[in-house]
C-alpha positions as CSV (number, residue, x, y, z in Angstrom):
1,X,71.9,19.5,28.3
2,X,72.8,21.0,24.3
3,X,71.7,17.6,22.9
4,X,69.2,17.1,25.2
5,X,67.5,19.7,23.6
6,X,68.1,19.0,19.8
7,X,66.6,15.5,21.0
8,X,63.4,17.1,22.2
9,X,63.6,19.3,19.3
10,X,63.4,16.4,17.0
11,X,60.8,14.3,19.1
12,X,58.6,17.6,18.6
13,X,59.3,18.5,15.1
14,X,58.3,14.5,14.7
15,X,55.2,14.7,16.3
16,X,54.3,18.0,14.6
17,X,55.0,15.9,11.6
18,X,52.8,13.6,12.1
19,X,49.9,15.9,13.4
20,X,50.3,17.4,10.1
21,X,49.7,14.4,8.1
22,X,47.0,13.1,9.9
23,X,45.6,16.7,9.9
24,X,45.7,16.6,6.1
25,X,44.1,12.9,6.3
26,X,41.0,14.4,8.1
27,X,40.8,16.9,6.0
28,X,41.1,15.0,3.0
29,X,38.2,12.7,4.5
30,X,36.3,15.7,5.3
31,X,36.1,17.3,1.8
32,X,34.9,13.6,0.7
33,X,32.5,13.6,3.1
34,X,31.3,17.2,2.0
35,X,31.2,15.8,-1.5
36,X,29.4,13.1,-0.5
37,X,26.9,14.8,1.2
38,X,26.5,17.6,-1.4
39,X,25.6,14.9,-3.6
40,X,23.0,13.1,-1.8
41,X,21.0,15.9,-0.7
42,X,20.9,17.0,-4.2
43,X,19.6,13.4,-5.2
44,X,17.2,14.0,-2.5
45,X,15.5,17.4,-3.6
46,X,15.1,15.5,-6.8
47,X,13.8,12.9,-5.1
48,X,11.3,15.2,-3.2
49,X,10.2,16.8,-6.5
50,X,9.4,14.1,-8.3
51,X,7.4,13.0,-5.2
52,X,5.5,16.4,-4.9
53,X,4.7,16.0,-8.5
54,X,3.3,12.9,-8.4
55,X,1.1,13.4,-5.2
56,X,0.1,17.2,-7.2
57,X,-0.9,14.5,-10.7
58,X,-2.6,12.4,-8.1
59,X,-4.5,14.9,-6.2
60,X,-5.8,16.7,-9.8
61,X,-7.0,12.8,-10.9
62,X,-8.6,12.2,-7.6
63,X,-10.5,15.7,-7.9
64,X,-11.4,15.0,-11.3
65,X,-12.7,11.5,-10.5
66,X,-15.0,12.8,-8.0
67,X,-16.5,15.8,-10.0
68,X,-16.6,12.8,-12.9
69,X,-19.1,11.2,-10.1
70,X,-20.8,13.8,-8.7
71,X,-22.0,14.5,-12.0
72,X,-22.9,11.0,-12.9
73,X,-24.9,10.9,-9.5
């Protein structure tokens, strides 16, 4: 009986060790993805800002061209 309990204990310890390792790998993968997400989000925010600046500049140019056109008429 004691032998059987000892074998069961060893089996459970092995399972626990495997699950801890698996959890560690999942945690590392999560941290990596979290970093990539932050980086991508930062890049997207910069691109968004650049596009908004470009749109504003184009709108200003268009308004200017419209005024010039109206003055010429």
